[in-house]
C-alpha positions in Angstrom: -28.2 1.7 42.5 -27.5 5.2 44.2 -30.3 8.5 43.0 -29.0 12.1 41.4 -29.5 14.0 43.8 -29.5 18.0 44.0 -26.7 19.9 45.4 -28.3 22.7 47.4 -25.6 23.8 49.2 -26.5 28.1 47.4 -24.0 30.1 50.2 -20.8 28.5 48.5 -21.9 30.7 45.4 -21.0 34.5 45.0 -24.0 37.2 44.6 -23.0 36.9 40.9 -22.6 33.8 40.7 -26.1 33.4 42.6 -28.0 35.5 40.7 -27.2 33.8 37.7 -27.5 30.6 38.8 -31.2 31.9 40.0 -31.6 33.1 36.7 -30.9 29.4 34.6 -32.7 27.4 37.1 -36.0 30.3 36.0 -35.6 29.3 32.1 -35.1 26.3 32.5 -38.7 25.9 34.6 -40.2 27.9 32.1 -43.2 25.0 30.4 -41.1 22.7 31.5 -43.0 19.1 31.3 -40.8 18.0 34.1 -42.6 20.2 36.4 -45.6 21.9 35.7 -46.6 23.0 39.0 -43.5 24.3 41.0 -43.7 25.4 44.5 -42.7 28.0 45.0 -44.3 29.3 41.8 -41.4 30.3 39.0 -42.9 34.4 39.8 -41.8 34.2 42.6 -38.3 33.2 42.0 -38.1 35.5 39.4 -39.4 38.0 41.7 -37.0 37.2 44.3 -34.2 37.1 41.8 -34.8 40.8 40.8 -34.8 42.6 44.2 -31.6 40.8 45.6 -30.4 42.2 41.6 -31.7 45.8 42.5 -30.1 45.1 46.1 -26.6 44.5 44.7 -26.6 48.1 42.7 -27.9 49.9 45.4 -25.2 48.3 48.0 -22.5 49.1 46.0 -22.9 53.0 46.2 -24.5 52.4 49.0 -23.3 51.9 53.5 -24.3 50.0 55.4 -28.2 49.9 55.4 -28.2 49.1 51.7 -25.4 46.7 51.9 -27.1 44.8 54.4 -31.4 44.5 52.5 -28.3 42.9 50.0 -27.4 40.6 52.5 -31.2 39.8 53.4 -32.2 39.8 49.8 -29.4 37.4 49.1 -30.7 34.8 52.4 -34.3 35.8 51.1 -33.4 33.3 47.3 -31.9 31.0 48.7 -34.7 30.1 51.3 -36.8 30.7 48.0 -34.0 28.2 46.1 -34.0 26.2 48.7 -38.0 25.1 48.9 -37.7 24.5 44.9 -35.5 22.3 45.0 -36.9 19.7 47.4 -40.0 20.4 45.5 -37.6 19.3 42.2 -36.3 15.9 43.7 -39.6 15.1 44.6 -41.6 15.1 41.6 -37.8 14.3 39.8 -37.5 11.4 42.0 -34.3 9.8 40.6 -35.0 10.7 36.5 -31.5 11.8 35.9 -32.4 13.7 32.6 -35.3 15.4 34.7 -33.9 16.7 36.8 -31.3 17.4 34.7 -33.9 20.0 32.9 -34.7 22.4 36.6 -31.2 24.5 35.9 -30.3 22.9 39.3 -27.0 21.6 40.0 -26.4 17.4 40.1 -24.5 15.6 42.9 -22.2 12.7 42.1 -23.6 9.8 40.5 -23.0 6.2 41.9 -23.5 3.1 41.3 -25.3 3.8 37.5 -22.6 4.9 35.0 -21.3 2.5 32.3 -17.9 0.4 31.4 -18.5 2.2 27.8 -15.4 3.3 25.7 -13.9 6.3 25.6 -16.5 8.8 24.3 -14.6 10.0 20.5 -14.7 13.8 18.9 -15.4 15.5 21.9 -15.5 19.3 20.7 -15.8 23.0 22.4 -18.0 25.5 19.7 -18.6 28.7 21.2 -21.9 30.0 21.4 -23.0 33.8 22.2 -22.0 35.5 25.2 -21.8 33.3 28.3 -22.3 30.0 26.3 -20.9 26.8 24.4 -22.2 24.0 23.2 -19.8 20.9 24.1 -20.6 17.9 21.3 -19.7 13.6 21.1 -20.0 11.3 18.7 -22.5 9.1 20.6 -21.0 6.5 23.2 -23.2 2.8 21.6 -24.6 1.2 24.9 -24.7 4.7 26.1 -28.3 6.0 27.8 -27.2 8.9 28.7 -24.3 11.5 29.1 -22.2 12.6 32.2 -21.5 16.5 31.0 -18.8 17.5 33.6 -17.2 21.7 33.7 -15.4 23.5 36.0 -13.4 27.1 36.6 -10.2 26.4 35.2 -8.5 25.6 38.4 -11.4 25.1 41.0 -11.1 21.7 41.8 -15.4 20.7 42.1 -17.0 19.5 38.4 -21.1 21.0 38.7 -22.6 18.0 36.2 -25.3 17.5 33.8 -26.4 14.8 33.3 -28.7 14.9 29.5 -29.0 11.8 26.7 -28.4 13.5 23.9 -24.8 14.4 22.3 -24.9 18.3 22.5 -25.3 20.6 25.1 -25.6 23.8 25.3 -24.1 25.6 28.1 -25.8 29.0 29.5 -24.6 31.9 31.6 -21.3 30.7 32.2 -18.6 33.7 33.1 -18.1 35.6 30.3 -13.7 35.7 30.2 -13.2 33.2 32.0 -10.9 29.8 31.4 -13.8 26.6 31.5 -12.1 23.0 31.3 -14.9 20.4 30.4 -15.2 16.8 30.2 -18.0 13.4 29.6 -19.0 10.2 30.4 -21.0 7.6 29.1 -23.5 6.6 31.0 -24.4 2.7 31.4 -25.1 0.1 33.4 -21.9 -0.7 35.6 -19.7 1.2 38.3 -16.9 2.7 36.2 -16.8 5.9 33.8 -14.8 6.4 30.6 -14.3 10.1 30.6 -12.6 11.9 27.1 -9.9 14.3 27.9 -11.2 17.2 29.6 -11.3 20.4 26.9 -11.1 23.8 27.7 -11.9 27.2 26.3 -12.1 30.6 27.5 -16.3 32.2 27.1 -16.9 34.3 24.8 
């Protein structure tokens, strides 16, 4: 059985998306019982995120020097995220629920998704700005649920593994249309997805 892994290709993120992802991870890791002593510390991540945000603002109105500083702060933030990802991967040790609680994006899961019935009553509920709640009817025999989402038009799905039938996604891009789907996780290798639903984010 393959273990679920954290995606660490942060270089693919735009500046705004990288900053939002770092904030999500910091919020998710703060007081997280699954990861009691993060390395690097969450305060280090928060400081690096703030420094990157400041550099982004200055680079918009500044010249070459300010843009170079922005790139430097971006690289420093990515280094911290990479180190924290290694800690989470080691500490999580294949526990998909624990890893999902970290705020990091997770890789595709092989050999653990069950051939269970298609999820019923899958629905989207608009929350506050940048948030949306996903819900579905419990699937008998499911150990957890594989929630996937992506911006409309993109090919790669972001993945969240969660044990409950409701999940609130945060820090999504306001005004952007997203697609969502879900599959129950069982003991077989087959995946039975819900229909794909789409919604604009407030």
